[in-house]
N, C-alpha and C positions, 0 to 999 in steps of 0.2 A: 504494500499500500504506499510506503514511504517513497518508493521509486516512482510510482504513478503520480503522486502529488508533486514531487520534485520535477519530473519531466513536464507536467502540466504548467508548473510555474515558469519553467524555462521557456516553454513555447509562448506563454503570454508575454514574457519580457522580450523575446525575440521579435514577436509581432509588433509590440509597442515601439521598439527601436526601428523597425522597418517603416512603420507609419510616420515616424518622425523624420525619417530620411528622405521622404518624398520631395522632389524638387518643386519649387514654385517658379513658373515661367511667365515672363512678362514681355511685351512688345510695344514698340512705337515706330510708326512710319510717317515721315513728313518732310518738309523742305526747310532749308536753312535760312537764317537771317544774317544780314551783313554785319560784319564787325569792321572797325577802322582799317582801311587798306583793302577791303574787298568790295566787289560790286556784282558778283554773279551768284552769290549764295542762295537767293530765292529760286534759282533754277536747279539747284543740287538736291536730289531726293536721297534721303537716308533711311535705312532700315536698321533698327536697334533691337536686339534680343537680349534679355537678362534672365539668367537662371540662378536661383538661390537654393542652397541646401544648407540648413542651419544658419551659420553666420558667413559661409563662403558664397561670394558673389562672383559669377563669371558672366562676361558679356561678349557679344560680338556686334560689330556694326559694319555696315557696307553702304558706301555711297554708290549710287547707280553708275556703272561703268568703271568702277575702281576695285582694287583688291579688298577682300575682307580683312578687317582688323579685330583684335581681341583686347580684353582688359580683365583684370582680376582685382578684387578688393575684399575687405572684411567689413561686414555690417556691424555697426555699433548698436549699443542698447537703445539708442534713440531711433533705430530703424533707418539710419542713413549710412551712406558710403561715399568715399571719395578716393580717386586714384588718378593716374596719368596713363594715357595710352600713346604708344608710338605709332605715327601714321606714315612714316617713311621719310627718307631724306633728312633725318634728324628732327623732323617736326613732331610736335606733341599736341595732344588734345587733353584738356582737363575733363575728367568725368565726375559728375556729382549726381547722386540719386537719393531718393527717399522711397521706402517701400512701406509706408504706413497705410494701413487698411483704408481704402476709399480715397487715398491721396498720394498714390504712387507716381513719382515724377523722375524724369532723366534729363540731364543736360550735358552736352558735349561742347566744350568751348575751345576754339583754336583758330584755324584759318576761316571758319565760319562758326555760327552759333546754331546748334540744333537742340531744341528743347520741347518737351511736351509731357502729356499724361501718359504713363505706362498702362497698358491694358493687360489684365491677368488672363492667361490662356486656361 
C-alpha cells in the first residue's frame, strides 16, 4: 500500500510540474514608427513572437524581407523584461516587454520603433 501511495504522490507532482512548464506564447505584427534619422519605418512590417516558460523569455522577430533575429531575457517579479538584440552589422535593438495579464506589450527600439500590444495564442 505504501508503494501505491508513494507512486501516486509522485505522479501528481510530475503532472503539476509539467503543467507549470507549459509555454505561454504571444505575438505582435505591425509597422514601424520613425526615430530620429529614419524616414521609411512606417513601410517596414515586423512580426514578433515571444515564448515564456517560467521566467525564461525567448523571442524572435523578423522584418519582412530581412533575416530572423532572436532575443533572450528573464522576466522579473513585476512581469516585465528588458534585453538587447543584435540585428547585424553591429547594430542593436533594445527590447522591452510586459506580460501582465490583459496588458501584455512589446517594444523594439533601434533603427525604427516597433511597439504594440502582444496577443496571447
